[in-house]
Biopython code that builds the backbone (N, CA, C, O; Angstrom):
import numpy as np
from Bio.PDB.StructureBuilder import StructureBuilder

atoms = [
    (1, "MET", "N", (15.780, -16.244, 0.508)),
    (1, "MET", "CA", (14.315, -16.482, 0.558)),
    (1, "MET", "C", (13.555, -15.615, -0.454)),
    (1, "MET", "O", (12.692, -14.803, -0.119)),
    (2, "LEU", "N", (13.930, -15.840, -1.678)),
    (2, "LEU", "CA", (13.307, -15.101, -2.723)),
    (2, "LEU", "C", (11.801, -15.352, -2.840)),
    (2, "LEU", "O", (11.025, -14.441, -3.127)),
    (3, "ILE", "N", (11.411, -16.601, -2.611)),
    (3, "ILE", "CA", (10.004, -16.946, -2.714)),
    (3, "ILE", "C", (9.151, -16.172, -1.681)),
    (3, "ILE", "O", (8.025, -15.780, -1.984)),
    (4, "VAL", "N", (9.692, -15.952, -0.457)),
    (4, "VAL", "CA", (8.973, -15.203, 0.528)),
    (4, "VAL", "C", (8.763, -13.771, 0.107)),
    (4, "VAL", "O", (7.680, -13.220, 0.306)),
    (5, "LYS", "N", (9.789, -13.149, -0.479)),
    (5, "LYS", "CA", (9.670, -11.811, -0.989)),
    (5, "LYS", "C", (8.646, -11.698, -2.121)),
    (5, "LYS", "O", (7.839, -10.768, -2.162)),
    (6, "VAL", "N", (8.700, -12.675, -3.043)),
    (6, "VAL", "CA", (7.758, -12.622, -4.163)),
    (6, "VAL", "C", (6.298, -12.818, -3.658)),
    (6, "VAL", "O", (5.386, -12.112, -4.088)),
    (7, "LEU", "N", (6.105, -13.792, -2.738)),
    (7, "LEU", "CA", (4.779, -14.003, -2.222)),
    (7, "LEU", "C", (4.261, -12.819, -1.435)),
    (7, "LEU", "O", (3.068, -12.519, -1.472)),
    (8, "ALA", "N", (5.162, -12.132, -0.712)),
    (8, "ALA", "CA", (4.767, -10.942, 0.039)),
    (8, "ALA", "C", (4.308, -9.843, -0.925)),
    (8, "ALA", "O", (3.277, -9.211, -0.698)),
    (9, "LEU", "N", (5.046, -9.623, -1.963)),
    (9, "LEU", "CA", (4.707, -8.601, -2.963)),
    (9, "LEU", "C", (3.390, -8.962, -3.700)),
    (9, "LEU", "O", (2.574, -8.080, -3.966)),
    (10, "MET", "N", (3.193, -10.214, -4.018)),
    (10, "MET", "CA", (1.959, -10.629, -4.640)),
    (10, "MET", "C", (0.761, -10.405, -3.717)),
    (10, "MET", "O", (-0.295, -9.948, -4.154)),
    (11, "PHE", "N", (0.943, -10.734, -2.429)),
    (11, "PHE", "CA", (-0.134, -10.518, -1.453)),
    (11, "PHE", "C", (-0.493, -9.028, -1.354)),
    (11, "PHE", "O", (-1.666, -8.655, -1.364)),
    (12, "ILE", "N", (0.511, -8.216, -1.261)),
    (12, "ILE", "CA", (0.300, -6.778, -1.145)),
    (12, "ILE", "C", (-0.413, -6.222, -2.396)),
    (12, "ILE", "O", (-1.318, -5.396, -2.280)),
    (13, "GLY", "N", (-0.001, -6.680, -3.581)),
    (13, "GLY", "CA", (-0.621, -6.234, -4.802)),
    (13, "GLY", "C", (-2.072, -6.664, -4.906)),
    (13, "GLY", "O", (-2.920, -5.876, -5.324)),
    (14, "ILE", "N", (-2.369, -7.894, -4.534)),
    (14, "ILE", "CA", (-3.743, -8.379, -4.601)),
    (14, "ILE", "C", (-4.580, -7.685, -3.593)),
    (14, "ILE", "O", (-5.735, -7.362, -3.869)),
    (15, "LEU", "N", (-4.021, -7.431, -2.379)),
    (15, "LEU", "CA", (-4.768, -6.734, -1.346)),
    (15, "LEU", "C", (-5.123, -5.319, -1.794)),
    (15, "LEU", "O", (-6.256, -4.872, -1.613)),
    (16, "LEU", "N", (-4.153, -4.614, -2.379)),
    (16, "LEU", "CA", (-4.429, -3.251, -2.831)),
    (16, "LEU", "C", (-5.453, -3.227, -3.936)),
    (16, "LEU", "O", (-6.328, -2.362, -3.979)),
    (17, "ALA", "N", (-5.332, -4.206, -4.847)),
    (17, "ALA", "CA", (-6.305, -4.272, -5.957)),
    (17, "ALA", "C", (-7.732, -4.500, -5.384)),
    (17, "ALA", "O", (-8.678, -3.871, -5.857)),
    (18, "GLU", "N", (-7.891, -5.353, -4.417)),
    (18, "GLU", "CA", (-9.205, -5.597, -3.853)),
    (18, "GLU", "C", (-9.712, -4.358, -3.101)),
    (18, "GLU", "O", (-10.904, -4.056, -3.158)),
    (19, "ILE", "N", (-8.873, -3.675, -2.433)),
    (19, "ILE", "CA", (-9.293, -2.448, -1.747)),
    (19, "ILE", "C", (-9.753, -1.392, -2.780)),
    (19, "ILE", "O", (-10.775, -0.735, -2.581)),
    (20, "PHE", "N", (-8.997, -1.238, -3.877)),
    (20, "PHE", "CA", (-9.422, -0.269, -4.916)),
    (20, "PHE", "C", (-10.774, -0.677, -5.514)),
    (20, "PHE", "O", (-11.602, 0.182, -5.819)),
    (21, "ILE", "N", (-10.998, -1.989, -5.681)),
    (21, "ILE", "CA", (-12.253, -2.434, -6.252)),
    (21, "ILE", "C", (-13.386, -2.121, -5.271)),
    (21, "ILE", "O", (-14.430, -1.621, -5.690)),
    (22, "GLN", "N", (-13.211, -2.395, -4.008)),
    (22, "GLN", "CA", (-14.307, -2.169, -3.017)),
    (22, "GLN", "C", (-14.565, -0.716, -2.840)),
    (22, "GLN", "O", (-15.697, -0.348, -2.526)),
    (23, "LEU", "N", (-13.592, 0.148, -3.019)),
    (23, "LEU", "CA", (-13.787, 1.592, -2.886)),
    (23, "LEU", "C", (-14.254, 2.240, -4.211)),
    (23, "LEU", "O", (-14.357, 3.464, -4.299)),
    (24, "ASN", "N", (-14.524, 1.440, -5.204)),
    (24, "ASN", "CA", (-14.923, 1.953, -6.506)),
    (24, "ASN", "C", (-13.930, 2.957, -7.062)),
    (24, "ASN", "O", (-14.301, 3.988, -7.622)),
    (25, "PHE", "N", (-12.657, 2.626, -6.891)),
    (25, "PHE", "CA", (-11.591, 3.475, -7.389)),
    (25, "PHE", "C", (-11.735, 3.658, -8.892)),
    (25, "PHE", "O", (-11.768, 2.670, -9.624)),
    (26, "SER", "N", (-11.820, 4.870, -9.362)),
    (26, "SER", "CA", (-11.920, 5.082, -10.795)),
    (26, "SER", "C", (-10.551, 5.443, -11.372)),
    (26, "SER", "O", (-9.804, 6.249, -10.818)),
    (27, "ILE", "N", (-10.273, 4.845, -12.449)),
    (27, "ILE", "CA", (-8.984, 5.093, -13.131)),
    (27, "ILE", "C", (-9.220, 6.249, -14.119)),
    (27, "ILE", "O", (-10.093, 6.158, -14.983)),
    (28, "ARG", "N", (-8.484, 7.276, -13.998)),
    (28, "ARG", "CA", (-8.708, 8.436, -14.843)),
    (28, "ARG", "C", (-8.124, 8.265, -16.255)),
    (28, "ARG", "O", (-8.563, 8.916, -17.203)),
    (29, "TRP", "N", (-7.126, 7.378, -16.377)),
    (29, "TRP", "CA", (-6.505, 7.188, -17.675)),
    (29, "TRP", "C", (-7.249, 6.087, -18.408)),
    (29, "TRP", "O", (-7.597, 5.061, -17.823)),
    (30, "ASN", "N", (-7.487, 6.307, -19.690)),
    (30, "ASN", "CA", (-8.194, 5.318, -20.461)),
    (30, "ASN", "C", (-7.175, 4.444, -21.202)),
    (30, "ASN", "O", (-6.784, 4.720, -22.336)),
    (31, "PHE", "N", (-6.770, 3.388, -20.513)),
    (31, "PHE", "CA", (-5.758, 2.460, -21.088)),
    (31, "PHE", "C", (-6.256, 1.686, -22.269)),
    (31, "PHE", "O", (-5.467, 1.294, -23.128)),
    (32, "VAL", "N", (-7.572, 1.449, -22.340)),
    (32, "VAL", "CA", (-8.105, 0.579, -23.383)),
    (32, "VAL", "C", (-8.704, 1.387, -24.571)),
    (32, "VAL", "O", (-9.349, 0.818, -25.452)),
    (33, "LYS", "N", (-8.488, 2.647, -24.573)),
    (33, "LYS", "CA", (-9.015, 3.495, -25.627)),
    (33, "LYS", "C", (-8.455, 3.126, -26.994)),
    (33, "LYS", "O", (-9.163, 3.194, -27.999)),
    (34, "PHE", "N", (-7.179, 2.734, -27.032)),
    (34, "PHE", "CA", (-6.532, 2.406, -28.288)),
    (34, "PHE", "C", (-7.062, 1.089, -28.887)),
    (34, "PHE", "O", (-6.912, 0.850, -30.085)),
    (35, "ALA", "N", (-7.664, 0.257, -28.073)),
    (35, "ALA", "CA", (-8.151, -1.038, -28.537)),
    (35, "ALA", "C", (-9.654, -0.943, -28.890)),
    (35, "ALA", "O", (-10.272, -1.945, -29.247)),
    (36, "ASN", "N", (-10.233, 0.271, -28.788)),
    (36, "ASN", "CA", (-11.637, 0.511, -29.000)),
    (36, "ASN", "C", (-12.536, -0.340, -28.107)),
    (36, "ASN", "O", (-13.552, -0.880, -28.545)),
    (37, "LEU", "N", (-12.137, -0.440, -26.863)),
    (37, "LEU", "CA", (-12.912, -1.165, -25.846)),
    (37, "LEU", "C", (-13.641, -0.168, -24.970)),
    (37, "LEU", "O", (-13.180, 0.969, -24.876)),
    (38, "PRO", "N", (-14.744, -0.508, -24.323)),
    (38, "PRO", "CA", (-15.430, 0.405, -23.460)),
    (38, "PRO", "C", (-14.564, 0.766, -22.227)),
    (38, "PRO", "O", (-13.699, -0.005, -21.810)),
    (39, "ALA", "N", (-14.821, 1.938, -21.672)),
    (39, "ALA", "CA", (-14.022, 2.391, -20.514)),
    (39, "ALA", "C", (-14.153, 1.458, -19.325)),
    (39, "ALA", "O", (-13.279, 1.456, -18.458)),
    (40, "ALA", "N", (-15.218, 0.663, -19.252)),
    (40, "ALA", "CA", (-15.405, -0.262, -18.171)),
    (40, "ALA", "C", (-14.307, -1.335, -18.160)),
    (40, "ALA", "O", (-14.116, -2.007, -17.147)),
    (41, "CYS", "N", (-13.618, -1.496, -19.227)),
    (41, "CYS", "CA", (-12.559, -2.526, -19.319)),
    (41, "CYS", "C", (-11.242, -2.038, -18.679)),
    (41, "CYS", "O", (-10.309, -2.829, -18.542)),
    (42, "ASN", "N", (-11.149, -0.781, -18.294)),
    (42, "ASN", "CA", (-9.945, -0.238, -17.667)),
    (42, "ASN", "C", (-9.548, -1.027, -16.417)),
    (42, "ASN", "O", (-8.407, -1.469, -16.284)),
    (43, "THR", "N", (-10.516, -1.196, -15.499)),
    (43, "THR", "CA", (-10.198, -1.844, -14.256)),
    (43, "THR", "C", (-9.776, -3.270, -14.437)),
    (43, "THR", "O", (-8.758, -3.661, -13.865)),
    (44, "PRO", "N", (-10.485, -4.080, -15.192)),
    (44, "PRO", "CA", (-9.989, -5.449, -15.414)),
    (44, "PRO", "C", (-8.617, -5.518, -16.048)),
    (44, "PRO", "O", (-7.852, -6.442, -15.769)),
    (45, "PHE", "N", (-8.289, -4.547, -16.905)),
    (45, "PHE", "CA", (-6.989, -4.538, -17.542)),
    (45, "PHE", "C", (-5.902, -4.327, -16.444)),
    (45, "PHE", "O", (-4.881, -5.015, -16.450)),
    (46, "ILE", "N", (-6.116, -3.427, -15.560)),
    (46, "ILE", "CA", (-5.128, -3.115, -14.492)),
    (46, "ILE", "C", (-5.060, -4.274, -13.545)),
    (46, "ILE", "O", (-3.970, -4.677, -13.138)),
    (47, "ILE", "N", (-6.234, -4.841, -13.169)),
    (47, "ILE", "CA", (-6.262, -5.939, -12.213)),
    (47, "ILE", "C", (-5.605, -7.179, -12.772)),
    (47, "ILE", "O", (-5.119, -8.013, -12.008)),
    (48, "ALA", "N", (-5.576, -7.322, -14.073)),
    (48, "ALA", "CA", (-4.925, -8.506, -14.672)),
    (48, "ALA", "C", (-3.466, -8.648, -14.340)),
    (48, "ALA", "O", (-2.916, -9.749, -14.327)),
    (49, "PHE", "N", (-2.836, -7.505, -14.069)),
    (49, "PHE", "CA", (-1.407, -7.577, -13.643)),
    (49, "PHE", "C", (-1.251, -8.212, -12.274)),
    (49, "PHE", "O", (-0.214, -8.813, -11.995)),
    (50, "ALA", "N", (-2.245, -8.097, -11.419)),
    (50, "ALA", "CA", (-2.191, -8.668, -10.087)),
    (50, "ALA", "C", (-2.799, -10.097, -10.057)),
    (50, "ALA", "O", (-2.245, -11.006, -9.439)),
    (51, "SER", "N", (-3.935, -10.261, -10.733)),
    (51, "SER", "CA", (-4.634, -11.527, -10.658)),
    (51, "SER", "C", (-5.434, -11.761, -11.947)),
    (51, "SER", "O", (-6.439, -11.092, -12.188)),
    (52, "ALA", "N", (-4.993, -12.688, -12.748)),
    (52, "ALA", "CA", (-5.695, -12.978, -14.014)),
    (52, "ALA", "C", (-7.108, -13.501, -13.760)),
    (52, "ALA", "O", (-8.053, -13.185, -14.482)),
    (53, "VAL", "N", (-7.215, -14.308, -12.710)),
    (53, "VAL", "CA", (-8.548, -14.905, -12.396)),
    (53, "VAL", "C", (-9.516, -13.834, -12.017)),
    (53, "VAL", "O", (-10.674, -13.906, -12.429)),
    (54, "SER", "N", (-9.107, -12.796, -11.224)),
    (54, "SER", "CA", (-9.994, -11.722, -10.860)),
    (54, "SER", "C", (-10.366, -10.879, -12.102)),
    (54, "SER", "O", (-11.511, -10.447, -12.238)),
    (55, "ALA", "N", (-9.438, -10.662, -12.960)),
    (55, "ALA", "CA", (-9.745, -9.892, -14.190)),
    (55, "ALA", "C", (-10.743, -10.652, -15.076)),
    (55, "ALA", "O", (-11.682, -10.074, -15.623)),
    (56, "ASP", "N", (-10.512, -11.956, -15.196)),
    (56, "ASP", "CA", (-11.469, -12.778, -15.987)),
    (56, "ASP", "C", (-12.868, -12.744, -15.393)),
    (56, "ASP", "O", (-13.852, -12.641, -16.126)),
    (57, "ALA", "N", (-12.965, -12.830, -14.054)),
    (57, "ALA", "CA", (-14.253, -12.745, -13.406)),
    (57, "ALA", "C", (-14.973, -11.407, -13.648)),
    (57, "ALA", "O", (-16.182, -11.345, -13.871)),
    (58, "MET", "N", (-14.145, -10.328, -13.591)),
    (58, "MET", "CA", (-14.709, -9.001, -13.811)),
    (58, "MET", "C", (-15.193, -8.872, -15.239)),
    (58, "MET", "O", (-16.272, -8.329, -15.476)),
    (59, "LEU", "N", (-14.421, -9.358, -16.194)),
    (59, "LEU", "CA", (-14.827, -9.256, -17.599)),
    (59, "LEU", "C", (-16.069, -10.096, -17.835)),
    (59, "LEU", "O", (-16.949, -9.672, -18.583)),
    (60, "GLN", "N", (-16.173, -11.247, -17.239)),
    (60, "GLN", "CA", (-17.374, -12.094, -17.402)),
    (60, "GLN", "C", (-18.593, -11.391, -16.834)),
    (60, "GLN", "O", (-19.680, -11.446, -17.408)),
    (61, "SER", "N", (-18.399, -10.718, -15.683)),
    (61, "SER", "CA", (-19.530, -9.975, -15.078)),
    (61, "SER", "C", (-19.943, -8.848, -16.003)),
    (61, "SER", "O", (-21.139, -8.614, -16.175)),
    (62, "LEU", "N", (-19.003, -8.143, -16.603)),
    (62, "LEU", "CA", (-19.330, -7.047, -17.540)),
    (62, "LEU", "C", (-20.089, -7.632, -18.738)),
    (62, "LEU", "O", (-21.067, -7.046, -19.202)),
    (63, "ARG", "N", (-19.649, -8.756, -19.223)),
    (63, "ARG", "CA", (-20.305, -9.385, -20.374)),
    (63, "ARG", "C", (-21.728, -9.785, -20.030)),
    (63, "ARG", "O", (-22.644, -9.564, -20.823)),
    (64, "GLU", "N", (-21.922, -10.366, -18.868)),
    (64, "GLU", "CA", (-23.273, -10.764, -18.460)),
    (64, "GLU", "C", (-24.206, -9.600, -18.265)),
    (64, "GLU", "O", (-25.414, -9.726, -18.467)),
    (65, "ASN", "N", (-23.654, -8.453, -17.870)),
    (65, "ASN", "CA", (-24.455, -7.238, -17.663)),
    (65, "ASN", "C", (-24.643, -6.441, -18.938)),
    (65, "ASN", "O", (-25.312, -5.408, -18.930)),
    (66, "GLY", "N", (-24.065, -6.904, -20.028)),
    (66, "GLY", "CA", (-24.244, -6.248, -21.308)),
    (66, "GLY", "C", (-23.420, -5.003, -21.523)),
    (66, "GLY", "O", (-23.785, -4.154, -22.337)),
    (67, "ILE", "N", (-22.323, -4.874, -20.815)),
    (67, "ILE", "CA", (-21.479, -3.682, -20.976)),
    (67, "ILE", "C", (-20.378, -3.987, -21.996)),
    (67, "ILE", "O", (-19.549, -3.124, -22.287)),
]
sb = StructureBuilder()
sb.init_structure("model")
sb.init_model(0)
sb.init_chain("A")
sb.init_seg("    ")
for serial, (resi, resn, name, xyz) in enumerate(atoms, 1):
    if name == "N":
        sb.init_residue(resn, " ", resi, " ")
    sb.init_atom(name, np.array(xyz, "f"), 0.0, 1.0, " ", f" {name:<3s}", serial, name[0])
structure = sb.get_structure()
């Protein structure tokens, strides 16, 4: 039952990502520094590994807010 294990891990990853977002978890490492992107892009970059749709929504929100 590989699919069950994969789905369980995906659920846990997305759940943890959402908890970190709600708690305003700040990432201390600047992953996007080398691409000359603003520090606000750190969180969407990390979230993209769990959910591309969530990362896209976060980037769109940043764009609309002028960040």
